[in-house]
C-alpha positions as CSV (number, residue, x, y, z in Angstrom):
1,M,0.1,0.1,0.1
2,F,2.7,2.5,0.9
3,R,4.6,1.5,-2.1
4,R,1.8,2.5,-4.4
5,T,1.1,5.7,-2.5
6,F,4.9,6.4,-2.9
7,W,5.0,6.0,-6.7
8,F,1.6,7.7,-7.1
9,T,3.1,10.8,-5.1
10,T,6.2,10.6,-7.1
11,G,4.7,10.4,-10.6
12,V,2.3,13.1,-9.5
13,A,5.2,15.4,-8.6
14,A,7.1,14.5,-11.8
15,G,4.0,15.4,-14.0
16,V,3.5,18.9,-12.1
17,W,7.6,19.4,-12.3
18,A,7.3,18.8,-16.1
19,T,4.2,20.6,-17.0
20,T,5.8,23.8,-15.2
21,K,9.0,23.5,-17.4
22,V,6.9,23.2,-20.4
23,N,4.9,26.0,-19.7
24,R,7.9,28.4,-18.8
25,K,9.9,27.3,-22.0
26,L,6.6,28.0,-24.0
27,N,6.3,31.5,-22.2
28,Q,9.9,32.1,-23.0
29,L,9.1,31.6,-26.6
30,T,6.2,33.9,-26.9
31,P,6.5,37.0,-29.6
32,E,6.0,39.4,-26.8
33,S,8.6,37.5,-24.5
34,L,11.0,37.2,-27.4
35,A,10.6,41.0,-28.0
36,A,11.0,41.9,-24.6
37,R,14.4,40.2,-24.3
38,A,15.7,41.7,-27.5
39,A,14.7,45.3,-26.0
40,D,16.4,44.3,-23.0
41,R,19.6,43.5,-24.8
42,A,19.6,46.2,-27.1
43,V,19.5,48.4,-24.3
44,L,22.4,46.9,-22.5
45,A,24.2,46.8,-25.6
46,G,23.8,50.5,-26.0
47,R,24.8,51.1,-22.3
48,R,28.1,49.3,-23.4
49,V,28.6,51.2,-26.0
50,K,28.1,54.4,-24.1
51,L,30.6,53.3,-21.7
52,F,33.0,52.6,-24.5
53,A,32.8,56.0,-26.0
54,L,33.3,57.5,-22.4
55,D,36.4,55.6,-22.0
56,V,37.6,56.6,-25.4
57,R,37.1,60.3,-24.7
58,E,38.7,60.1,-21.3
59,G,41.7,58.3,-23.0
60,M,42.0,60.8,-25.7
61,A,41.7,63.9,-23.1
62,D,44.6,61.9,-21.6
63,R,46.8,61.5,-24.6
64,E,46.0,65.0,-25.5
65,T,47.2,66.5,-22.2
66,A,50.3,64.0,-22.3
67,L,51.1,65.2,-25.7
68,R,50.8,69.0,-25.1
69,D,52.8,68.6,-22.1
70,A,55.4,66.9,-24.3
71,L,55.4,69.7,-26.9
72,G,55.5,72.2,-24.2
73,L,52.1,73.7,-25.5
74,T,50.6,73.9,-21.8
75,A,51.9,77.3,-21.1
76,A,49.6,80.2,-21.8
77,P,50.6,82.8,-24.4
78,P,51.8,86.3,-23.1
79,A,48.8,88.9,-23.3
80,D,50.4,91.2,-25.5
81,D,51.0,88.4,-28.1
82,I,47.3,87.8,-28.4
83,P,46.0,89.6,-31.6
84,E,42.6,91.8,-31.3
85,L,39.4,90.4,-32.7
86,P,37.6,92.5,-35.3
87,A,34.5,93.8,-34.7
88,P,31.5,91.8,-35.2
89,R,29.6,92.5,-38.4
90,G,25.7,92.9,-38.4
91,P,23.6,91.9,-41.5
92,G,23.4,95.5,-43.0
93,R,27.1,95.9,-43.0
94,L,27.8,92.4,-44.6
95,A,25.4,93.3,-47.0
96,Q,27.2,96.4,-48.0
97,T,30.6,95.2,-47.5
98,Y,29.9,92.5,-50.1
99,P,27.6,93.4,-52.8
100,T,26.2,90.9,-55.1
101,P,28.3,90.3,-58.3
102,Y,25.5,90.2,-60.6
103,R,22.6,92.7,-60.6
104,T,19.8,92.8,-62.9
105,T,18.7,96.4,-64.4
106,G,15.4,94.9,-65.8
107,K,17.1,95.5,-69.6
108,E,18.5,92.4,-71.2
109,D,21.6,93.1,-73.6
110,H,21.7,91.3,-76.7
């Protein structure tokens, strides 16, 4: 009697376990689940690319600083060597300074 009960319980437990495993696998293969997994992986890949880009920028800045130090370009130029910038031009002055090369008079010469 106990033997039958033991094997019956073992069979029920194995059936429940197998059914649960199959249902989980089927749920993983639904289109919604596959789309969500693909989206998660895309976000993860984007984060990795962003971190890589930040590492590259940091390395570039370090290398640029090292090159500037090696070439002696880190010292600021003396104040009297800095050229003065020209005054900004407005749209009216730009039009007066650079006239259009082709003006039409309304008459055509043949």
